[in-house]
C-alpha positions as CSV (number, residue, x, y, z in Angstrom):
1,M,82.2,-157.7,-38.4
2,E,81.7,-160.7,-36.2
3,R,78.1,-161.5,-35.1
4,Y,77.3,-163.3,-31.8
5,V,73.8,-164.3,-30.8
6,I,72.9,-165.5,-27.3
7,I,69.5,-167.2,-26.6
8,G,68.6,-166.5,-23.0
9,A,69.2,-163.7,-20.5
10,G,69.8,-165.8,-17.4
11,A,73.0,-166.4,-15.5
12,A,74.8,-168.1,-18.4
13,G,73.6,-165.8,-21.1
14,I,74.3,-162.5,-19.4
15,S,77.8,-163.6,-18.2
16,A,78.6,-164.8,-21.7
17,A,77.5,-161.5,-23.2
18,Q,79.7,-159.5,-20.8
19,V,82.8,-161.7,-21.6
20,L,82.2,-161.5,-25.3
21,R,82.1,-157.7,-25.1
22,D,85.3,-157.7,-23.1
23,F,87.1,-159.8,-25.7
24,K,85.3,-158.6,-28.8
25,P,84.8,-154.8,-28.5
26,Q,83.8,-154.3,-32.1
27,A,81.5,-157.4,-32.5
28,V,77.7,-157.3,-32.9
29,I,76.3,-159.1,-29.8
30,T,72.5,-159.9,-29.7
31,V,70.7,-161.4,-26.7
32,I,67.2,-162.8,-27.3
33,S,65.1,-163.6,-24.2
34,I,61.6,-164.7,-23.5
35,D,61.5,-162.4,-20.4
36,Q,61.2,-158.7,-20.5
37,H,63.4,-158.1,-17.5
38,V,66.8,-159.6,-16.5
39,H,66.4,-161.2,-13.1
40,S,68.1,-163.5,-10.7
41,R,66.3,-166.8,-10.2
42,C,67.8,-166.9,-6.7
43,M,66.0,-163.6,-5.8
44,L,62.5,-164.6,-7.0
45,H,61.3,-165.3,-3.5
46,K,62.3,-161.7,-2.5
47,F,60.1,-160.4,-5.2
48,L,57.2,-162.7,-4.4
49,G,57.5,-162.0,-0.7
50,G,57.2,-158.3,-1.4
51,E,60.7,-157.4,-0.2
52,R,62.0,-156.2,-3.6
53,D,60.6,-154.9,-6.8
54,I,61.5,-156.1,-10.3
55,P,64.6,-153.8,-10.7
56,G,65.6,-155.0,-7.2
57,I,66.0,-158.6,-8.4
58,S,68.2,-157.8,-11.4
59,F,71.8,-159.0,-11.2
60,V,73.0,-156.4,-13.8
61,R,72.7,-152.6,-13.9
62,Q,69.7,-151.2,-15.6
63,D,71.9,-149.7,-18.3
64,F,73.8,-153.0,-18.9
65,F,72.8,-153.5,-22.5
66,D,73.2,-149.8,-23.5
67,K,76.6,-149.5,-21.7
68,N,78.0,-152.6,-23.3
69,D,76.5,-151.9,-26.7
70,I,74.5,-155.2,-26.7
71,V,71.3,-155.6,-28.6
72,H,68.6,-157.0,-26.3
73,I,65.5,-158.4,-27.9
74,P,63.1,-159.2,-25.0
75,C,59.8,-161.0,-24.9
76,E,60.6,-163.2,-27.9
77,R,60.9,-167.0,-28.1
78,V,63.4,-168.4,-30.7
79,D,61.5,-171.0,-32.7
80,R,64.2,-172.5,-34.8
81,I,67.9,-172.5,-35.5
82,D,69.0,-173.0,-39.1
83,T,72.5,-174.3,-38.4
84,A,73.3,-174.6,-42.1
85,E,72.5,-170.9,-42.8
86,K,73.6,-169.8,-39.3
87,T,70.4,-168.0,-38.6
88,V,68.0,-168.0,-35.7
89,W,64.3,-167.4,-36.3
90,F,61.9,-165.8,-33.8
91,G,58.6,-164.0,-33.5
92,E,56.6,-163.2,-36.6
93,G,59.2,-164.2,-39.1
94,F,62.1,-162.3,-37.7
95,S,65.7,-163.6,-38.0
96,A,69.2,-162.9,-36.7
97,P,72.3,-164.2,-38.4
98,Y,75.2,-165.4,-36.4
99,D,78.9,-166.4,-36.7
100,K,78.8,-168.0,-33.2
101,L,75.7,-168.9,-31.2
102,L,75.1,-169.7,-27.5
103,I,72.0,-171.5,-26.4
104,A,71.3,-170.6,-22.7
105,T,67.6,-171.5,-22.5
106,G,67.8,-172.7,-18.9
107,A,65.4,-175.2,-17.4
108,G,61.7,-175.3,-16.7
109,F,59.5,-176.7,-14.0
110,F,58.1,-180.2,-14.4
111,I,54.6,-181.4,-13.7
112,P,54.3,-185.1,-13.0
113,P,51.4,-187.1,-14.5
114,I,49.0,-186.5,-11.6
115,P,45.4,-186.4,-12.8
116,H,44.3,-182.8,-13.6
117,F,47.6,-181.2,-12.7
118,R,48.9,-180.7,-16.2
119,E,45.7,-179.2,-17.4
120,A,44.6,-177.0,-14.5
121,P,45.2,-173.2,-15.0
122,N,46.0,-172.7,-11.3
123,V,49.1,-174.9,-11.3
124,F,52.3,-172.8,-11.4
125,G,56.1,-173.3,-11.4
126,F,58.6,-171.1,-9.6
127,R,61.5,-170.8,-12.0
128,D,61.2,-167.4,-13.7
129,L,59.8,-164.0,-13.1
130,S,56.8,-164.8,-15.2
131,D,56.0,-167.6,-12.8
132,A,56.3,-165.3,-9.8
133,L,54.0,-162.8,-11.5
134,K,51.4,-165.5,-12.0
135,I,51.6,-166.6,-8.4
136,D,51.3,-163.0,-7.3
137,G,48.1,-162.7,-9.3
138,A,46.8,-165.9,-7.8
139,L,47.4,-164.7,-4.3
140,A,44.9,-161.9,-4.9
141,R,42.2,-164.5,-5.4
142,G,43.0,-167.0,-2.6
143,K,45.6,-167.6,0.1
144,R,45.5,-171.4,0.4
145,V,48.6,-172.7,-1.3
146,F,49.6,-176.3,-1.9
147,I,53.4,-176.8,-2.7
148,V,54.7,-180.0,-4.3
149,G,58.3,-180.6,-3.1
150,S,60.3,-179.3,-0.2
151,G,63.6,-178.8,-1.9
152,L,65.2,-175.3,-2.3
153,V,62.7,-174.1,-4.8
154,G,59.7,-175.3,-2.7
155,L,61.0,-173.7,0.5
156,D,61.9,-170.5,-1.4
157,A,58.3,-170.3,-2.5
158,A,57.0,-171.2,0.9
159,S,59.1,-168.6,2.7
160,A,57.9,-165.9,0.3
161,L,54.2,-166.9,0.6
162,C,54.5,-167.0,4.4
163,H,55.6,-163.3,4.2
164,R,52.5,-162.6,2.2
165,G,50.2,-164.3,4.8
166,A,49.4,-167.4,2.8
167,E,48.2,-170.7,4.3
168,V,50.9,-173.0,3.0
169,T,50.8,-176.8,2.9
170,I,54.0,-178.6,1.5
171,A,54.0,-182.2,0.4
172,E,57.2,-184.1,0.2
173,M,57.6,-187.8,-1.0
174,A,60.7,-188.2,1.2
175,D,60.5,-188.5,5.0
176,R,62.2,-185.2,5.6
177,V,62.4,-181.7,4.1
178,M,65.2,-180.8,1.7
179,P,66.1,-184.5,1.4
180,L,69.0,-184.0,-1.0
181,Q,70.7,-181.2,1.0
182,T,70.1,-182.2,4.7
183,D,70.3,-185.0,7.2
184,D,67.6,-185.8,9.7
185,Y,68.8,-183.2,12.2
186,A,69.2,-180.3,9.8
187,A,65.9,-181.2,8.2
188,G,64.2,-181.1,11.5
189,V,65.6,-177.6,12.2
190,Y,64.3,-176.2,8.9
191,Q,61.0,-177.9,9.3
192,K,60.5,-176.3,12.7
193,V,61.3,-172.8,11.6
194,F,58.8,-173.1,8.7
195,E,56.1,-174.6,11.0
196,D,56.7,-171.7,13.3
197,Q,55.7,-169.5,10.4
198,G,52.5,-171.4,9.9
199,C,53.5,-174.0,7.2
200,R,52.2,-177.5,7.3
201,F,54.3,-180.4,6.0
202,L,53.0,-183.7,4.7
203,L,56.1,-186.0,4.6
204,G,56.3,-189.4,3.0
205,A,53.2,-188.7,0.9
206,G,52.4,-187.4,-2.5
207,A,49.6,-186.0,-4.5
208,A,47.6,-188.8,-6.2
209,D,44.5,-187.0,-7.6
210,A,42.6,-183.8,-7.5
211,V,39.1,-182.3,-7.4
212,V,38.5,-179.6,-10.0
213,D,35.8,-176.9,-10.5
214,E,33.8,-176.2,-13.6
215,A,36.8,-174.1,-14.9
216,G,39.2,-176.9,-14.4
217,N,40.9,-175.3,-11.4
218,I,42.1,-177.6,-8.7
219,T,40.2,-177.0,-5.5
220,E,41.4,-180.0,-3.5
221,V,44.4,-182.2,-3.7
222,I,43.9,-185.8,-2.9
223,M,46.9,-187.3,-1.2
224,S,48.2,-190.8,-1.5
225,T,47.0,-191.2,2.1
226,G,43.4,-190.3,1.0
227,E,43.5,-187.0,2.8
228,H,41.9,-184.1,0.9
229,I,43.7,-180.7,1.0
230,P,41.7,-177.7,0.0
231,C,43.7,-175.1,-2.0
232,D,43.3,-172.1,-4.2
233,F,46.4,-172.8,-6.3
234,I,49.4,-175.1,-6.5
235,V,53.1,-174.5,-6.9
236,M,55.1,-177.3,-8.5
237,A,58.6,-177.5,-7.0
238,A,59.4,-181.2,-7.4
239,G,61.8,-181.1,-10.3
240,V,63.0,-179.3,-13.4
241,R,63.8,-180.3,-16.9
242,P,66.4,-178.6,-19.1
243,R,64.8,-176.7,-22.0
244,I,66.0,-178.7,-25.0
245,E,63.0,-178.4,-27.3
246,L,64.7,-175.7,-29.5
247,A,67.9,-177.7,-29.8
248,Q,65.9,-180.9,-30.7
249,A,63.8,-179.0,-33.3
250,S,67.0,-177.7,-34.9
251,G,68.8,-181.0,-35.2
252,I,71.2,-180.4,-32.3
253,A,72.0,-183.4,-30.2
254,A,70.1,-183.6,-26.9
255,D,68.8,-186.3,-24.7
256,R,67.8,-185.3,-21.2
257,A,69.9,-182.1,-21.8
258,I,71.8,-180.5,-24.6
259,T,74.9,-182.5,-25.4
260,V,78.1,-180.5,-25.1
261,D,81.8,-181.4,-25.1
262,D,84.4,-180.2,-22.6
263,H,84.5,-176.8,-24.4
264,L,80.7,-176.5,-24.2
265,R,80.4,-177.0,-28.0
266,T,77.2,-178.7,-29.2
267,S,76.9,-181.1,-32.1
268,A,76.3,-178.2,-34.5
269,P,79.3,-176.1,-35.9
270,D,79.8,-172.8,-34.0
271,V,76.9,-173.5,-31.7
272,Y,77.6,-173.6,-27.9
273,A,75.4,-174.2,-24.9
274,A,75.7,-173.2,-21.2
275,G,73.7,-173.2,-18.1
276,D,70.8,-175.4,-16.9
277,C,70.0,-176.5,-20.5
278,T,73.2,-178.5,-20.5
279,G,72.3,-180.5,-17.3
280,L,75.8,-180.0,-16.0
281,S,74.7,-178.2,-12.8
282,G,71.6,-176.5,-11.4
283,V,73.5,-174.0,-9.3
284,W,73.5,-170.3,-10.3
285,P,77.3,-169.6,-9.9
286,D,78.1,-172.7,-12.0
287,A,75.8,-171.4,-14.8
288,M,77.6,-168.1,-14.8
289,E,80.9,-169.9,-15.0
290,Q,79.7,-172.0,-17.9
291,G,78.6,-168.8,-19.7
292,K,82.0,-167.3,-19.3
293,V,83.9,-170.4,-20.5
294,A,81.6,-170.8,-23.5
295,A,82.1,-167.1,-24.4
296,R,85.9,-167.4,-24.2
297,N,85.8,-170.3,-26.5
298,M,83.4,-168.5,-28.9
299,A,86.0,-165.6,-28.9
300,G,88.7,-168.0,-29.9
301,I,90.3,-168.7,-26.6
302,D,90.8,-172.5,-26.1
303,E,89.5,-173.3,-22.6
304,A,88.1,-176.5,-21.2
305,Y,85.2,-176.3,-18.7
306,E,86.0,-177.9,-15.4
307,K,82.9,-179.5,-14.2
308,P,81.8,-178.4,-10.7
309,Y,81.4,-180.7,-7.8
310,P,77.8,-181.9,-7.7
311,F,75.3,-181.5,-4.8
312,K,76.5,-178.1,-3.7
313,N,73.9,-175.8,-2.1
314,T,73.6,-172.9,0.3
315,S,70.4,-171.8,1.9
316,N,69.1,-169.2,4.4
317,F,65.5,-169.4,5.6
318,F,64.3,-167.3,8.5
319,G,67.8,-166.6,9.6
320,V,69.0,-170.2,9.6
321,T,71.9,-170.6,7.2
322,M,73.2,-173.9,5.8
323,L,75.9,-175.2,3.4
324,S,75.6,-178.7,2.0
325,V,78.1,-180.2,-0.4
326,G,78.8,-183.7,-1.6
327,R,76.7,-186.8,-0.8
328,L,75.4,-186.9,2.7
329,D,73.6,-190.1,2.1
330,Q,76.6,-192.2,1.2
331,T,78.0,-193.2,4.6
332,E,78.6,-197.0,4.1
333,G,82.2,-197.7,4.9
334,A,82.8,-194.0,5.8
335,E,83.6,-192.3,9.1
336,V,80.9,-189.8,10.1
337,I,82.1,-187.0,12.4
338,I,79.5,-184.6,14.0
339,H,80.0,-181.4,16.0
340,H,76.9,-180.0,17.7
341,S,76.7,-176.9,19.9
342,P,73.8,-174.6,20.8
343,K,74.7,-172.3,17.9
344,E,75.9,-174.7,15.1
345,Y,75.8,-178.2,13.8
346,K,78.4,-179.6,11.5
347,K,78.8,-183.0,9.8
348,A,81.7,-184.4,7.9
349,I,81.8,-187.7,5.9
350,V,85.2,-189.1,5.3
351,K,85.9,-192.2,3.2
352,D,89.3,-193.6,2.4
353,G,90.9,-190.5,3.9
354,K,88.9,-188.1,1.6
355,L,86.2,-185.7,2.6
356,T,83.1,-186.8,0.5
357,G,80.3,-184.9,2.3
358,Y,80.1,-181.8,4.4
359,L,77.2,-180.0,6.1
360,S,77.3,-176.8,8.2
361,L,74.2,-175.4,9.8
362,G,74.3,-172.1,11.5
363,N,77.8,-171.1,10.6
364,I,79.1,-171.5,7.1
365,S,82.3,-169.5,7.3
366,N,85.4,-171.0,5.8
367,S,83.2,-173.0,3.4
368,G,85.5,-172.4,0.4
369,L,88.2,-174.6,1.9
370,Y,85.8,-177.5,2.4
371,L,84.5,-177.2,-1.1
372,H,88.1,-177.3,-2.4
373,L,88.9,-180.4,-0.3
374,I,85.9,-182.3,-1.6
375,K,86.2,-181.3,-5.2
376,N,89.9,-182.1,-5.3
377,G,89.9,-185.2,-3.2
378,V,92.5,-183.9,-0.8
379,D,93.7,-186.4,1.9
380,V,92.5,-185.3,5.3
381,S,93.1,-188.5,7.2
382,G,95.6,-187.0,9.6
383,K,93.4,-184.1,10.5
384,L,90.1,-185.7,11.6
385,D,90.6,-184.5,15.2
386,H,90.1,-180.9,14.1
387,I,88.2,-181.5,10.8
388,F,85.8,-178.6,11.6
389,R,88.6,-176.1,12.4
390,L,90.7,-176.6,9.3
391,T,92.4,-173.7,7.6
392,F,94.7,-173.6,4.5
393,A,97.6,-173.5,7.0
394,D,96.9,-177.2,7.7
395,F,97.9,-177.9,4.1
396,Y,101.1,-175.9,4.1
397,G,104.2,-177.9,3.4
398,I,107.6,-177.9,1.9
399,N,108.2,-178.4,-1.9
400,E,110.6,-181.3,-2.1
401,K,112.3,-179.9,-5.2
402,N,113.2,-176.4,-4.0
403,G,112.5,-176.4,-0.3
404,E,109.9,-173.6,-0.6
405,Y,106.8,-173.5,1.7
406,V,103.7,-174.1,-0.5
407,Y,100.1,-175.1,0.0
408,T,99.8,-178.9,-0.6
409,V,96.2,-178.7,-1.6
């Protein structure tokens, strides 16, 4: 009987487990995870903000493992993979043999080398449910929060903490919020809605030092400007690092991320990797797709993984929705087209007839078409006069071989 082991119960791991069960109804499938509960990283702010409980942020049914006859081993960290013996080791000397293995360990938050930040017990990430639970506990002891980074994770944390009545200060090294996903106008809109909720932003400045108490907790953050910001705890949201320690300890090739080929195979025989640990994408749906592709290859179906278009994000904070895809900062030699009305703001960047960047604030309907145009490099040069009103009908043409009407995208 075939044995499949999956390390990690996030987007990639769970989607892989489901696909494997679909294709291998008789196989033994085991999922080992450091978390007790399956949860969506994208919904952590809903839990921290008090809008949902733990079952409410799960992206699978509560009976998922029982219904699919999958063995779930929670609250265990895999220490080593013996790729020669095809065995994973975890806990107090426990092991699980495998015929095919998937590493889906995700990514963790990163603490830059700021004095005291790496040692202080009141510095938290916001990547996993365990992080949210620690922050929840810290809120009971103090409401002054200092957040490092104003990207999606930082603003997720800030929105949740605002719901809880916290006093939030957000530091960002760039000169605007969400610098990778916005332009100046969109950033200004988001900054204002957060400021209306009581947040304070420190832009173009970073933490340089800290004041600590006798227990090592940071009580004040010293900014690069010299300003002292009192705080009860800190949330690090300035960057993530793929979790590659297990792969490295097991002799599996990894640099900044676990090395995989176009079928998501690692350097070790019958060992695959998917999700954030591969560094291919930090977006939740992409991680799920990687898990599915890896699982199909593990099941013997030859399928290459089509890498997603980078820099794709959607957000919704305090009722303001936004889609951002492509590179909004690469405008040299490009035509920049902007549509602005009281209810929406749209921006398209077109270079050499191809859409390379697209931002929609307030109305993100029909976004799938624009993602398709950017990812596939479709020529839009003759359609710039209605670039924000495109439909698939704009790419409907006649097949020269048989005269049939077909989509030309």
